[in-house]
C-alpha positions as protocol buffer text, in pm:
chain_id: "A"
residue {
  index: 1
  type: ILE
  ca { x: 11721 y: 6379 z: 3351 }
}
residue {
  index: 2
  type: LYS
  ca { x: 11564 y: 6227 z: 3049 }
}
residue {
  index: 3
  type: MET
  ca { x: 11430 y: 5872 z: 3045 }
}
residue {
  index: 4
  type: ASP
  ca { x: 11355 y: 5687 z: 2727 }
}
residue {
  index: 5
  type: CYS
  ca { x: 11050 y: 5456 z: 2737 }
}
residue {
  index: 6
  type: ASP
  ca { x: 10946 y: 5192 z: 2492 }
}
residue {
  index: 7
  type: PRO
  ca { x: 10614 y: 5305 z: 2355 }
}
residue {
  index: 8
  type: THR
  ca { x: 10507 y: 4946 z: 2304 }
}
residue {
  index: 9
  type: GLY
  ca { x: 10614 y: 4816 z: 2644 }
}
residue {
  index: 10
  type: GLY
  ca { x: 10277 y: 4885 z: 2806 }
}
residue {
  index: 11
  type: ASN
  ca { x: 10094 y: 4692 z: 2540 }
}
residue {
  index: 12
  type: LYS
  ca { x: 10319 y: 4392 z: 2588 }
}
residue {
  index: 13
  type: MET
  ca { x: 10239 y: 4386 z: 2957 }
}
residue {
  index: 14
  type: LYS
  ca { x: 9870 y: 4410 z: 2887 }
}
residue {
  index: 15
  type: ARG
  ca { x: 9887 y: 4127 z: 2636 }
}
residue {
  index: 16
  type: LYS
  ca { x: 10083 y: 3912 z: 2878 }
}
residue {
  index: 17
  type: SER
  ca { x: 9832 y: 3978 z: 3158 }
}
residue {
  index: 18
  type: LEU
  ca { x: 9541 y: 3899 z: 2924 }
}
residue {
  index: 19
  type: MET
  ca { x: 9703 y: 3571 z: 2819 }
}
residue {
  index: 20
  type: ILE
  ca { x: 9754 y: 3469 z: 3184 }
}
residue {
  index: 21
  type: LEU
  ca { x: 9392 y: 3558 z: 3266 }
}
residue {
  index: 22
  type: THR
  ca { x: 9261 y: 3368 z: 2964 }
}
residue {
  index: 23
  type: THR
  ca { x: 9472 y: 3064 z: 3049 }
}
residue {
  index: 24
  type: ALA
  ca { x: 9344 y: 3071 z: 3405 }
}
residue {
  index: 25
  type: LEU
  ca { x: 8981 y: 3102 z: 3287 }
}
residue {
  index: 26
  type: VAL
  ca { x: 9024 y: 2807 z: 3050 }
}
residue {
  index: 27
  type: LEU
  ca { x: 9175 y: 2604 z: 3333 }
}
residue {
  index: 28
  type: VAL
  ca { x: 8881 y: 2688 z: 3565 }
}
residue {
  index: 29
  type: ILE
  ca { x: 8633 y: 2591 z: 3297 }
}
residue {
  index: 30
  type: ALA
  ca { x: 8818 y: 2266 z: 3233 }
}
residue {
  index: 31
  type: LEU
  ca { x: 8831 y: 2183 z: 3602 }
}
residue {
  index: 32
  type: THR
  ca { x: 8467 y: 2272 z: 3645 }
}
residue {
  index: 33
  type: GLY
  ca { x: 8372 y: 2047 z: 3354 }
}
residue {
  index: 34
  type: ALA
  ca { x: 8581 y: 1769 z: 3496 }
}
residue {
  index: 35
  type: THR
  ca { x: 8398 y: 1774 z: 3827 }
}
residue {
  index: 36
  type: MET
  ca { x: 8069 y: 1699 z: 3643 }
}
residue {
  index: 37
  type: ALA
  ca { x: 8196 y: 1389 z: 3464 }
}
residue {
  index: 38
  type: TRP
  ca { x: 8109 y: 1127 z: 3732 }
}
residue {
  index: 39
  type: PHE
  ca { x: 8072 y: 757 z: 3665 }
}
residue {
  index: 40
  type: SER
  ca { x: 7699 y: 659 z: 3691 }
}
residue {
  index: 41
  type: ALA
  ca { x: 7462 y: 378 z: 3603 }
}
residue {
  index: 42
  type: SER
  ca { x: 7090 y: 297 z: 3598 }
}
residue {
  index: 43
  type: SER
  ca { x: 6888 y: -24 z: 3589 }
}
residue {
  index: 44
  type: ASP
  ca { x: 6651 y: -135 z: 3320 }
}
residue {
  index: 45
  type: PRO
  ca { x: 6287 y: -67 z: 3420 }
}
residue {
  index: 46
  type: ILE
  ca { x: 6088 y: -352 z: 3573 }
}
residue {
  index: 47
  type: THR
  ca { x: 5709 y: -352 z: 3528 }
}
residue {
  index: 48
  type: ASN
  ca { x: 5503 y: -511 z: 3806 }
}
residue {
  index: 49
  type: LYS
  ca { x: 5169 y: -638 z: 3672 }
}
residue {
  index: 50
  type: PHE
  ca { x: 4862 y: -715 z: 3882 }
}
residue {
  index: 51
  type: GLY
  ca { x: 4580 y: -870 z: 3678 }
}
residue {
  index: 52
  type: THR
  ca { x: 4237 y: -858 z: 3836 }
}
residue {
  index: 53
  type: GLY
  ca { x: 4009 y: -1159 z: 3846 }
}
residue {
  index: 54
  type: THR
  ca { x: 3643 y: -1170 z: 3757 }
}
residue {
  index: 55
  type: VAL
  ca { x: 3322 y: -1249 z: 3944 }
}
residue {
  index: 56
  type: LYS
  ca { x: 3044 y: -1382 z: 3721 }
}
residue {
  index: 57
  type: VAL
  ca { x: 2750 y: -1609 z: 3779 }
}
residue {
  index: 58
  type: GLU
  ca { x: 2520 y: -1789 z: 3535 }
}
residue {
  index: 59
  type: LEU
  ca { x: 2169 y: -1872 z: 3649 }
}
residue {
  index: 60
  type: LYS
  ca { x: 2014 y: -2197 z: 3524 }
}
residue {
  index: 61
  type: ASP
  ca { x: 1635 y: -2208 z: 3522 }
}
residue {
  index: 62
  type: MET
  ca { x: 1503 y: -2526 z: 3368 }
}
residue {
  index: 63
  type: LEU
  ca { x: 1183 y: -2723 z: 3329 }
}
residue {
  index: 64
  type: GLY
  ca { x: 1314 y: -3075 z: 3317 }
}
residue {
  index: 65
  type: GLU
  ca { x: 1548 y: -3092 z: 3021 }
}
residue {
  index: 66
  type: VAL
  ca { x: 1449 y: -2761 z: 2862 }
}
residue {
  index: 67
  type: VAL
  ca { x: 1478 y: -2398 z: 2957 }
}
residue {
  index: 68
  type: PHE
  ca { x: 1172 y: -2279 z: 3147 }
}
residue {
  index: 69
  type: PRO
  ca { x: 938 y: -2119 z: 2889 }
}
residue {
  index: 70
  type: GLU
  ca { x: 936 y: -1740 z: 2882 }
}
residue {
  index: 71
  type: ASP
  ca { x: 558 y: -1745 z: 2851 }
}
residue {
  index: 72
  type: GLY
  ca { x: 530 y: -1981 z: 3148 }
}
residue {
  index: 73
  type: MET
  ca { x: 297 y: -2277 z: 3193 }
}
residue {
  index: 74
  type: THR
  ca { x: -75 y: -2266 z: 3110 }
}
residue {
  index: 75
  type: ASN
  ca { x: -379 y: -2464 z: 3225 }
}
residue {
  index: 76
  type: VAL
  ca { x: -223 y: -2544 z: 3561 }
}
residue {
  index: 77
  type: THR
  ca { x: -460 y: -2737 z: 3788 }
}
residue {
  index: 78
  type: PRO
  ca { x: -456 y: -2805 z: 4164 }
}
residue {
  index: 79
  type: GLY
  ca { x: -239 y: -3105 z: 4243 }
}
residue {
  index: 80
  type: ASP
  ca { x: 1 y: -3054 z: 3952 }
}
residue {
  index: 81
  type: THR
  ca { x: 377 y: -3086 z: 4003 }
}
residue {
  index: 82
  type: TYR
  ca { x: 634 y: -2936 z: 3768 }
}
residue {
  index: 83
  type: ASP
  ca { x: 1001 y: -3022 z: 3747 }
}
residue {
  index: 84
  type: LYS
  ca { x: 1122 y: -2664 z: 3775 }
}
residue {
  index: 85
  type: GLU
  ca { x: 1492 y: -2668 z: 3853 }
}
residue {
  index: 86
  type: VAL
  ca { x: 1719 y: -2383 z: 3958 }
}
residue {
  index: 87
  type: TRP
  ca { x: 2093 y: -2374 z: 4016 }
}
residue {
  index: 88
  type: ALA
  ca { x: 2396 y: -2158 z: 3932 }
}
residue {
  index: 89
  type: ILE
  ca { x: 2744 y: -2177 z: 3780 }
}
residue {
  index: 90
  type: ASN
  ca { x: 3050 y: -1974 z: 3878 }
}
residue {
  index: 91
  type: THR
  ca { x: 3164 y: -1849 z: 3533 }
}
residue {
  index: 92
  type: GLY
  ca { x: 3420 y: -1606 z: 3673 }
}
residue {
  index: 93
  type: THR
  ca { x: 3781 y: -1671 z: 3771 }
}
residue {
  index: 94
  type: LEU
  ca { x: 3756 y: -1596 z: 4144 }
}
residue {
  index: 95
  type: ASP
  ca { x: 3632 y: -1815 z: 4425 }
}
residue {
  index: 96
  type: SER
  ca { x: 3289 y: -1677 z: 4508 }
}
residue {
  index: 97
  type: TYR
  ca { x: 2990 y: -1692 z: 4737 }
}
residue {
  index: 98
  type: ILE
  ca { x: 2666 y: -1750 z: 4547 }
}
residue {
  index: 99
  type: ARG
  ca { x: 2309 y: -1680 z: 4649 }
}
residue {
  index: 100
  type: ILE
  ca { x: 1979 y: -1721 z: 4467 }
}
residue {
  index: 101
  type: GLN
  ca { x: 1655 y: -1538 z: 4537 }
}
residue {
  index: 102
  type: LEU
  ca { x: 1317 y: -1703 z: 4485 }
}
residue {
  index: 103
  type: VAL
  ca { x: 1016 y: -1469 z: 4507 }
}
residue {
  index: 104
  type: PRO
  ca { x: 681 y: -1649 z: 4460 }
}
residue {
  index: 105
  type: GLU
  ca { x: 373 y: -1440 z: 4385 }
}
residue {
  index: 106
  type: TRP
  ca { x: 26 y: -1458 z: 4230 }
}
residue {
  index: 107
  type: SER
  ca { x: -106 y: -1213 z: 3977 }
}
residue {
  index: 108
  type: LYS
  ca { x: -394 y: -1148 z: 4217 }
}
residue {
  index: 109
  type: ALA
  ca { x: -258 y: -976 z: 4527 }
}
residue {
  index: 110
  type: ASP
  ca { x: -510 y: -1134 z: 4765 }
}
residue {
  index: 111
  type: LEU
  ca { x: -408 y: -1493 z: 4684 }
}
residue {
  index: 112
  type: SER
  ca { x: -176 y: -1671 z: 4920 }
}
residue {
  index: 113
  type: THR
  ca { x: 141 y: -1854 z: 4815 }
}
residue {
  index: 114
  type: GLU
  ca { x: 126 y: -2088 z: 5114 }
}
residue {
  index: 115
  type: PHE
  ca { x: -40 y: -2356 z: 4903 }
}
residue {
  index: 116
  type: ILE
  ca { x: 259 y: -2376 z: 4668 }
}
residue {
  index: 117
  type: ALA
  ca { x: 519 y: -2630 z: 4773 }
}
residue {
  index: 118
  type: LEU
  ca { x: 873 y: -2558 z: 4660 }
}
residue {
  index: 119
  type: GLY
  ca { x: 1109 y: -2852 z: 4644 }
}
residue {
  index: 120
  type: LEU
  ca { x: 1403 y: -2680 z: 4813 }
}
residue {
  index: 121
  type: ASN
  ca { x: 1743 y: -2831 z: 4878 }
}
residue {
  index: 122
  type: THR
  ca { x: 1804 y: -2742 z: 5241 }
}
residue {
  index: 123
  type: THR
  ca { x: 2112 y: -2965 z: 5264 }
}
residue {
  index: 124
  type: ASP
  ca { x: 2337 y: -2752 z: 5046 }
}
residue {
  index: 125
  type: TRP
  ca { x: 2154 y: -2420 z: 5069 }
}
residue {
  index: 126
  type: VAL
  ca { x: 2080 y: -2195 z: 5368 }
}
residue {
  index: 127
  type: ALA
  ca { x: 1771 y: -1975 z: 5380 }
}
residue {
  index: 128
  type: GLY
  ca { x: 1829 y: -1607 z: 5461 }
}
residue {
  index: 129
  type: GLU
  ca { x: 1626 y: -1289 z: 5473 }
}
residue {
  index: 130
  type: GLY
  ca { x: 1444 y: -1151 z: 5170 }
}
residue {
  index: 131
  type: ASN
  ca { x: 1382 y: -1493 z: 5009 }
}
residue {
  index: 132
  type: TRP
  ca { x: 1759 y: -1538 z: 4953 }
}
residue {
  index: 133
  type: TYR
  ca { x: 1920 y: -1880 z: 4967 }
}
residue {
  index: 134
  type: TYR
  ca { x: 2296 y: -1907 z: 5019 }
}
residue {
  index: 135
  type: TYR
  ca { x: 2507 y: -2185 z: 4875 }
}
residue {
  index: 136
  type: LYS
  ca { x: 2694 y: -2341 z: 5165 }
}
residue {
  index: 137
  type: PHE
  ca { x: 3021 y: -2379 z: 4984 }
}
residue {
  index: 138
  type: ILE
  ca { x: 3266 y: -2138 z: 4827 }
}
residue {
  index: 139
  type: ALA
  ca { x: 3231 y: -2196 z: 4452 }
}
residue {
  index: 140
  type: SER
  ca { x: 3555 y: -2210 z: 4258 }
}
residue {
  index: 141
  type: LYS
  ca { x: 3601 y: -2129 z: 3888 }
}
residue {
  index: 142
  type: ASP
  ca { x: 3352 y: -2321 z: 3668 }
}
residue {
  index: 143
  type: GLU
  ca { x: 3193 y: -2488 z: 3969 }
}
residue {
  index: 144
  type: VAL
  ca { x: 2830 y: -2588 z: 3932 }
}
residue {
  index: 145
  type: THR
  ca { x: 2621 y: -2560 z: 4243 }
}
residue {
  index: 146
  type: SER
  ca { x: 2376 y: -2827 z: 4345 }
}
residue {
  index: 147
  type: LYS
  ca { x: 2013 y: -2755 z: 4259 }
}
residue {
  index: 148
  type: LEU
  ca { x: 1841 y: -2514 z: 4494 }
}
residue {
  index: 149
  type: LEU
  ca { x: 1497 y: -2599 z: 4354 }
}
residue {
  index: 150
  type: ASP
  ca { x: 1387 y: -2921 z: 4186 }
}
residue {
  index: 151
  type: GLY
  ca { x: 1010 y: -2896 z: 4173 }
}
residue {
  index: 152
  type: VAL
  ca { x: 693 y: -2688 z: 4227 }
}
residue {
  index: 153
  type: THR
  ca { x: 365 y: -2847 z: 4347 }
}
residue {
  index: 154
  type: PHE
  ca { x: 25 y: -2680 z: 4350 }
}
residue {
  index: 155
  type: SER
  ca { x: -165 y: -2808 z: 4654 }
}
residue {
  index: 156
  type: GLY
  ca { x: -497 y: -2969 z: 4561 }
}
residue {
  index: 157
  type: ALA
  ca { x: -667 y: -2889 z: 4889 }
}
residue {
  index: 158
  type: GLY
  ca { x: -570 y: -2524 z: 4927 }
}
residue {
  index: 159
  type: ILE
  ca { x: -613 y: -2391 z: 4576 }
}
residue {
  index: 160
  type: THR
  ca { x: -986 y: -2312 z: 4555 }
}
residue {
  index: 161
  type: ASN
  ca { x: -1200 y: -2151 z: 4286 }
}
residue {
  index: 162
  type: ALA
  ca { x: -1059 y: -1813 z: 4388 }
}
residue {
  index: 163
  type: TYR
  ca { x: -737 y: -1912 z: 4213 }
}
residue {
  index: 164
  type: GLN
  ca { x: -900 y: -1969 z: 3875 }
}
residue {
  index: 165
  type: ASP
  ca { x: -772 y: -1753 z: 3590 }
}
residue {
  index: 166
  type: ALA
  ca { x: -473 y: -1641 z: 3799 }
}
residue {
  index: 167
  type: THR
  ca { x: -104 y: -1661 z: 3723 }
}
residue {
  index: 168
  type: PHE
  ca { x: 162 y: -1784 z: 3961 }
}
residue {
  index: 169
  type: LYS
  ca { x: 517 y: -1656 z: 3918 }
}
residue {
  index: 170
  type: ILE
  ca { x: 852 y: -1726 z: 4074 }
}
residue {
  index: 171
  type: ILE
  ca { x: 1100 y: -1445 z: 4021 }
}
residue {
  index: 172
  type: VAL
  ca { x: 1448 y: -1597 z: 4022 }
}
residue {
  index: 173
  type: LYS
  ca { x: 1773 y: -1402 z: 4063 }
}
residue {
  index: 174
  type: ALA
  ca { x: 2134 y: -1508 z: 4126 }
}
residue {
  index: 175
  type: GLU
  ca { x: 2421 y: -1306 z: 4268 }
}
residue {
  index: 176
  type: ALA
  ca { x: 2785 y: -1376 z: 4335 }
}
residue {
  index: 177
  type: VAL
  ca { x: 3055 y: -1195 z: 4530 }
}
residue {
  index: 178
  type: GLN
  ca { x: 3423 y: -1266 z: 4575 }
}
residue {
  index: 179
  type: ALA
  ca { x: 3477 y: -1497 z: 4869 }
}
residue {
  index: 180
  type: SER
  ca { x: 3793 y: -1317 z: 4982 }
}
residue {
  index: 181
  type: ASN
  ca { x: 3829 y: -1022 z: 5220 }
}
residue {
  index: 182
  type: TYR
  ca { x: 3469 y: -1042 z: 5347 }
}
residue {
  index: 183
  type: ALA
  ca { x: 3337 y: -854 z: 5046 }
}
residue {
  index: 184
  type: PHE
  ca { x: 2985 y: -976 z: 5119 }
}
residue {
  index: 185
  type: VAL
  ca { x: 2971 y: -741 z: 5421 }
}
residue {
  index: 186
  type: ASP
  ca { x: 2947 y: -443 z: 5186 }
}
residue {
  index: 187
  type: GLU
  ca { x: 2794 y: -604 z: 4877 }
}
residue {
  index: 188
  type: TRP
  ca { x: 2518 y: -789 z: 5060 }
}
residue {
  index: 189
  type: ASN
  ca { x: 2474 y: -545 z: 5348 }
}
residue {
  index: 190
  type: PHE
  ca { x: 2573 y: -779 z: 5625 }
}
residue {
  index: 191
  type: ALA
  ca { x: 2662 y: -642 z: 5964 }
}
residue {
  index: 192
  type: ALA
  ca { x: 3029 y: -566 z: 6021 }
}
residue {
  index: 193
  type: GLY
  ca { x: 3203 y: -854 z: 6195 }
}
residue {
  index: 194
  type: THR
  ca { x: 2981 y: -1116 z: 6034 }
}
residue {
  index: 195
  type: LEU
  ca { x: 3211 y: -1402 z: 5937 }
}
residue {
  index: 196
  type: VAL
  ca { x: 2996 y: -1573 z: 5675 }
}
residue {
  index: 197
  type: PRO
  ca { x: 2684 y: -1478 z: 5477 }
}
residue {
  index: 198
  type: ALA
  ca { x: 2463 y: -1712 z: 5680 }
}
residue {
  index: 199
  type: ILE
  ca { x: 2496 y: -1972 z: 5954 }
}
residue {
  index: 200
  type: GLY
  ca { x: 2623 y: -2296 z: 5804 }
}
residue {
  index: 201
  type: VAL
  ca { x: 2796 y: -2136 z: 5506 }
}
residue {
  index: 202
  type: GLU
  ca { x: 3163 y: -2215 z: 5458 }
}
residue {
  index: 203
  type: ALA
  ca { x: 3385 y: -1939 z: 5600 }
}
residue {
  index: 204
  type: TRP
  ca { x: 3655 y: -1778 z: 5392 }
}
residue {
  index: 205
  type: VAL
  ca { x: 4006 y: -1822 z: 5536 }
}
residue {
  index: 206
  type: ALA
  ca { x: 4285 y: -1589 z: 5430 }
}
residue {
  index: 207
  type: SER
  ca { x: 4568 y: -1753 z: 5237 }
}
residue {
  index: 208
  type: ALA
  ca { x: 4896 y: -1791 z: 5423 }
}
residue {
  index: 209
  type: ASN
  ca { x: 5090 y: -1702 z: 5108 }
}
């Protein structure tokens, strides 16, 4: 028995199968691409800014109406009184505690400072250790403290000939620290749990906001 076969029939089947496979592949790719095309959205970025404040203090050291001379006073005699004035200004932006240190000393180590009377303001200032004096009130921005010192008197009775040709100095220093969050505990080395820098000084109270 003889059977006649179309010599091109096999190629037609192959082409038809290839077309079906290609169509299926294109459909899969199209469907796959479609699954990735979701609706989506995003917000515009919002920047949160936190600007820090500043703690600054200006020390005022005057002799009456003028700045205390850098070279000091000469020809001082027992019984003299000088209008030496000391106070401070909060020049920062933050509410702050302020303290001032007054260290009196003679150029001759064996001379006593007990015969020097300092006109201290003990109403608004509290004496602490290390010759530090603490302003009783929390100083706000640009606040001027009251005067800590308003005069120096050399006692006539106590200053003997041993004090001749000697120089008396008062070393003055001011410091400030933010009033909030009990920063003075670390900055001024106060014991943990201390509520204020010194007894009588206004206590910081956390804001309710």
